[in-house]
C-alpha positions as CSV (number, residue, x, y, z in Angstrom):
1,M,62.8,53.1,37.2
2,S,62.3,55.4,40.4
3,E,60.1,57.8,41.7
4,M,59.3,60.8,40.3
5,V,60.0,64.1,42.5
6,T,58.5,67.4,42.0
7,I,61.0,70.7,42.4
8,I,59.3,73.8,42.4
9,A,61.5,76.7,41.1
10,K,61.4,80.5,41.1
11,G,58.3,81.8,40.1
12,G,56.2,78.3,40.9
13,E,57.8,76.4,37.7
14,E,57.9,72.8,38.3
15,V,61.1,70.4,37.4
16,E,60.5,66.5,37.4
17,M,63.3,64.4,38.6
18,E,63.6,60.8,39.0
19,E,64.1,60.2,42.9
20,D,67.6,58.8,43.1
21,V,69.0,61.7,40.4
22,A,67.2,64.0,42.9
23,R,68.8,62.6,46.2
24,I,72.0,63.2,44.7
25,S,71.7,66.8,46.0
26,G,72.1,66.6,49.8
27,L,69.4,69.2,50.2
28,I,66.8,67.5,48.7
29,S,67.7,64.3,50.1
30,D,67.2,65.9,53.5
31,I,63.7,67.4,52.2
32,L,62.8,63.9,51.0
33,D,63.5,62.2,54.0
34,D,61.8,64.8,56.1
35,A,59.0,64.9,53.7
36,P,58.5,62.6,51.2
37,E,55.0,63.1,49.6
38,E,55.7,66.8,49.2
39,A,57.0,69.1,46.0
40,V,60.4,70.3,47.1
41,P,60.7,74.2,47.0
42,L,63.6,75.5,45.6
43,N,62.1,79.2,45.0
44,D,65.2,81.1,44.7
45,I,66.6,79.2,41.8
46,E,65.6,80.1,38.3
47,K,64.4,77.0,36.4
48,A,66.8,77.5,33.8
49,H,69.5,77.3,36.1
50,L,67.6,74.2,38.1
51,D,67.6,72.7,34.6
52,K,71.2,72.8,34.0
53,V,72.2,71.4,37.9
54,H,69.5,68.4,37.1
55,E,71.3,67.4,33.8
56,F,74.3,67.5,35.4
57,M,72.8,65.4,38.6
58,K,71.6,62.7,35.5
59,R,75.0,62.9,34.3
60,Q,76.7,61.8,37.6
61,K,74.1,59.3,38.5
62,D,74.8,57.6,34.9
63,H,78.6,58.0,35.2
64,P,79.5,57.6,39.2
65,E,82.9,57.2,38.2
66,M,83.3,61.3,37.1
67,P,87.4,62.0,37.4
68,E,87.9,64.1,40.4
69,I,89.3,67.6,40.2
70,A,92.6,68.4,41.2
71,K,92.8,70.5,44.1
72,P,94.7,73.1,43.9
73,V,94.0,74.3,40.9
74,T,97.3,74.7,39.3
75,T,96.8,76.1,35.7
76,N,94.7,79.0,34.1
77,D,93.5,76.3,31.5
78,F,90.2,75.1,32.1
79,A,91.0,72.6,29.5
80,H,94.0,71.1,31.6
81,A,92.4,71.1,34.9
82,V,89.0,69.1,33.5
83,T,90.0,65.7,32.4
84,D,86.4,64.6,31.6
85,N,85.1,66.2,28.1
86,W,81.5,65.9,29.1
87,S,82.3,68.3,32.0
88,F,84.5,70.6,30.3
89,Q,81.9,70.9,27.3
90,F,79.0,71.4,29.7
91,I,80.8,74.2,31.7
92,N,82.2,76.1,28.8
93,A,78.7,76.1,26.6
94,M,77.8,78.4,29.6
95,E,78.0,82.0,29.6
96,E,79.9,83.8,32.6
97,D,77.0,84.6,34.2
98,E,75.2,81.6,33.9
99,V,78.4,79.7,35.2
100,F,78.3,81.7,38.7
101,A,74.4,81.5,38.9
102,V,74.9,77.5,38.3
103,G,77.4,77.6,40.7
104,L,75.4,79.2,43.6
105,A,72.4,76.7,42.8
106,A,74.7,73.7,43.2
107,N,76.0,75.0,46.4
108,K,72.4,75.9,48.0
109,M,71.6,72.3,46.5
110,N,74.7,70.8,47.9
111,V,75.9,69.2,44.8
112,Q,79.4,68.8,45.5
113,K,80.9,67.4,42.4
114,L,79.3,70.3,40.1
115,L,80.1,72.9,42.6
116,E,83.7,71.5,42.4
117,L,83.5,71.6,38.4
118,V,82.2,75.5,39.0
119,A,84.7,76.5,41.3
120,C,87.8,75.0,39.1
121,K,86.2,77.1,36.1
122,I,86.3,80.2,38.2
123,A,89.7,79.4,39.7
124,T,91.0,79.4,36.1
125,R,89.4,82.2,34.9
126,I,90.9,84.2,37.5
127,K,94.4,82.5,38.4
128,G,97.3,85.0,37.7
129,Q,94.8,87.4,36.7
130,S,95.2,91.3,38.0
131,V,93.0,92.5,40.6
132,E,91.7,95.0,38.2
133,T,90.5,91.7,36.1
134,M,89.0,89.8,39.1
135,R,86.9,93.0,39.8
136,A,85.5,92.7,36.5
137,V,84.8,89.0,36.4
138,F,82.9,89.6,39.8
139,G,81.4,92.6,39.3
140,M,82.9,94.7,42.0
141,E,83.9,98.3,42.1
142,N,87.0,99.4,43.5
143,D,85.8,101.5,46.9
144,F,89.7,102.0,48.1
145,T,90.9,105.4,48.4
146,A,94.4,106.3,46.3
147,E,95.9,105.9,50.2
148,E,94.6,102.8,50.7
149,E,95.5,101.2,48.1
150,A,98.9,102.3,48.6
């Protein structure tokens, strides 16, 4: 078992990770290289989202052969785009807002395989959709005038 690393989430909540799991994150690995004895501050990531990223990183450590996601995504069916059942279930169990938040955390932490999985989920969600549907998915207002839209 490797040494434990303390990660500080938003609000000062702590998450303990094995160092070899924590180093799957490019950001945490870089921080540990510079200051190996200190807790790693990730103050803008909610603990619940950090826990999800941690769960994925543990899975990645135990299953390094996780299948690649085909790019570009050619389907709007997430079940066909992701061949790994665990990954499919992991993302599908989340609400849409949580998927976005975990994706932002994965991006900040540089957890590439999780970021690719989240991007695939979002891509399959919006592929072939109307502009109005995409605006709703991303919570965007239509600020174009009628003339601009024409």
